[in-house]
C-alpha positions in Angstrom: 12.4 13.1 14.2 10.0 13.0 17.2 12.9 14.0 19.4 13.6 17.1 17.2 10.7 19.1 18.3 12.4 22.4 17.5 14.3 21.4 14.4 12.8 21.8 10.9 14.3 19.2 8.6 15.4 20.6 5.2 13.0 18.4 3.2 9.8 18.8 1.2 7.0 16.2 1.7 4.1 15.2 -0.5 1.2 13.5 1.3 -0.9 11.2 -1.0 -4.1 9.8 0.4 -7.6 9.7 -1.1 -9.1 10.2 2.4 -9.0 14.0 2.7 -9.2 14.0 6.5 -6.4 11.5 6.8 -4.2 13.5 4.3 -4.8 16.7 6.1 -4.1 15.2 9.5 -0.8 13.8 8.3 0.1 17.2 6.8 -0.7 19.0 10.0 1.5 16.5 11.9 4.4 17.0 9.6 4.3 20.7 8.8 6.1 21.9 12.0 9.0 19.6 11.2 9.7 20.1 7.5 10.1 22.9 5.0 6.8 22.3 3.2 4.0 19.8 2.8 1.8 19.3 -0.2 -1.4 17.2 -0.2 -2.7 15.2 -3.1 -5.6 12.7 -3.4 -4.7 10.8 -6.6 -1.7 9.2 -8.3 -2.1 11.6 -11.3 -1.8 14.6 -9.1 1.1 13.0 -7.2 3.1 12.5 -10.4 2.4 16.2 -11.4 3.5 17.7 -8.1 6.4 15.6 -6.8 9.8 16.8 -7.4 13.3 15.3 -7.3 14.5 15.1 -3.6 10.9 15.1 -2.2 9.7 12.5 0.3 6.3 11.0 -0.4 4.1 9.8 2.4 1.5 7.8 0.5 -1.2 5.2 0.7 -1.2 2.2 -1.6 -4.9 2.5 -2.3 -5.1 5.6 -4.5 -8.3 5.6 -6.4 -6.9 6.0 -9.9 -3.9 3.7 -9.5 -4.3 1.2 -6.5 -1.6 -1.0 -5.4 2.2 -0.4 -5.6 2.3 1.0 -9.1 2.7 4.6 -8.0 5.6 3.6 -5.8 7.2 1.7 -8.7 6.8 4.6 -11.1 8.3 7.1 -8.8 11.2 4.8 -8.1 11.8 4.5 -11.8 12.1 8.3 -12.0 14.7 8.3 -9.2 15.5 10.9 -6.5 12.2 10.4 -4.7 11.9 8.5 -1.3 8.5 6.9 -0.7 7.1 6.1 2.8 4.1 3.9 2.6 1.4 4.8 5.1 -1.2 2.1 4.9 -3.9 0.2 6.8 -2.5 -3.1 5.3 -0.2 -5.0 7.7 0.1 -8.3 5.9 3.8 -9.3 5.9 3.8 -10.1 2.2 2.5 -6.6 1.3 5.1 -5.0 3.5 7.8 -7.1 1.9 6.6 -6.4 -1.6 6.5 -2.6 -0.9 10.1 -2.6 0.5 11.3 -4.8 -2.4 9.6 -2.3 -4.8 11.7 0.5 -3.4 9.8 1.9 -0.4 12.0 3.7 2.1 9.6 3.2 4.9 6.4 1.4 5.9 4.1 2.7 8.6 0.7 1.5 9.6 -2.1 4.1 9.7 -3.1 2.8 13.2 0.4 3.3 14.6 1.2 6.0 17.1 1.7 9.4 15.5 5.4 9.5 16.6 6.1 6.5 14.4 5.4 8.5 11.3 7.6 11.3 12.6 10.4 8.8 13.3 10.0 7.3 9.8 10.3 10.7 8.1 13.2 11.6 10.2 15.0 8.4 9.5 14.3 8.5 5.8 15.4 12.1 5.6 18.8 10.9 6.9 19.0 8.2 4.2 17.9 5.3 6.4 15.1 2.8 5.9 12.2 2.5 8.4 9.4 0.0 9.2 7.1 0.2 12.2 8.4 -2.0 15.1 5.3 -4.2 15.0 5.7 -4.8 11.3 9.4 -5.7 11.7 8.4 -8.4 14.2 5.8 -9.7 11.8 8.3 -9.8 9.0 10.9 -11.6 11.0 8.3 -14.2 12.1 6.6 -14.6 8.8 6.7 -18.1 7.4 9.0 -18.7 4.4 6.3 -20.2 2.1 5.3 -17.4 -0.2 1.7 -16.5 -0.2 0.0 -16.3 3.2 -3.3 -14.5 2.7 -5.7 -12.8 5.0 -9.2 -14.5 5.3 -10.7 -11.7 3.3 -8.1 -11.9 0.5 -8.7 -15.7 0.3 -12.5 -15.1 0.1 -12.0 -12.6 -2.8 -9.5 -14.9 -4.5 -11.8 -18.0 -4.3 -14.7 -16.0 -5.8 -12.5 -14.7 -8.6 -11.6 -18.3 -9.4 -15.3 -19.0 -9.8 -15.5 -16.3 -12.4 -17.4 -13.8 -10.3 -17.2 -10.1 -11.2 -16.2 -7.4 -8.7 -19.8 -6.3 -8.2 -20.9 -9.9 -7.5 -18.1 -10.5 -5.1 -19.0 -7.2 -3.3 -22.6 -8.2 -3.0 -21.7 -11.7 -1.8 -19.3 -10.5 0.9 -21.3 -7.4 1.8 -18.4 -5.1 1.1 -18.0 -2.3 -1.4 -16.8 -2.8 -5.0 -13.9 -0.4 -4.2 -12.8 -2.7 -1.3 -13.0 -5.8 -3.7 -10.8 -3.9 -6.2 -8.3 -3.0 -3.5 -8.0 -6.6 -2.4 -7.7 -7.7 -6.0 -4.9 -5.2 -6.6 -3.1 -6.4 -3.4 -3.3 -10.0 -4.6 -1.9 -9.0 -8.0 1.0 -7.3 -6.2 1.6 -10.2 -3.9 1.7 -12.7 -6.8 3.6 -10.3 -9.1 1.0 -10.8 -11.9 -1.0 -8.4 -14.0 -4.3 -10.0 -14.6 -7.0 -11.9 -12.7 -6.5 -15.0 -15.0 -2.8 -15.1 -14.2 -3.6 -14.6 -10.5 -5.9 -17.5 -10.3 -3.5 -19.7 -12.3 -0.6 -18.9 -10.0 -2.8 -19.4 -6.8 -3.7 -22.9 -8.1 -0.1 -23.7 -9.0 1.1 -23.0 -5.5 -1.8 -24.8 -3.9 -3.6 -21.9 -2.3 -6.8 -22.9 -4.0 -7.9 -25.9 -5.9 -9.3 -26.1 -9.5 -12.7 -24.4 -9.2 -15.4 -24.8 -11.7 -16.9 -21.4 -12.6 -20.3 -20.9 -10.9 -23.3 -19.2 -12.4 -22.8 -15.5 -12.9 -25.4 -12.8 -13.6 -25.2 -10.8 -16.7 -27.3 -7.8 -15.7 
């Protein structure tokens, strides 16, 4: 699409990102190249506005429904192509997104032309992933769950029975960031609760049996 500077593709795009400046920047980038661009900041609003045939350019950290659930719900509706635009670059998250039905995956830190290329390719019925992500996917080890250091820190503290607020305080990060990592872990392990997540992590040998530590009840 980046080579089609004077061609407007016959598609409608919905940009979904809870960061307003990011969403508006993406919309401004795409507007000269497509029929229309709508901007939303929540999964609820995305579900309301998206229509059959639209292309969604969306983050996987929407505040009211983090993780890949918005993508999965839209795929279940059919007729909607979803391009993930995310800061996450872990191969397992990318793999899970593509297996969940994403048509493209672009890192937020990628050059602007990569998103243009992605929208152009997806508009033509092709899949797209940033070149750097493709290399990471091809070189990713076969054993399933390779975590980032921060994901491992969050997982280990979850196994000790710590609450999100306690994990956030312990790691000096926000509760929202903890919840984002937790949701990413749930998606990676294909489970739906913290208990099942910890059980599966122990089963595959990522963490050992950990006795719950003292937690506060304030």
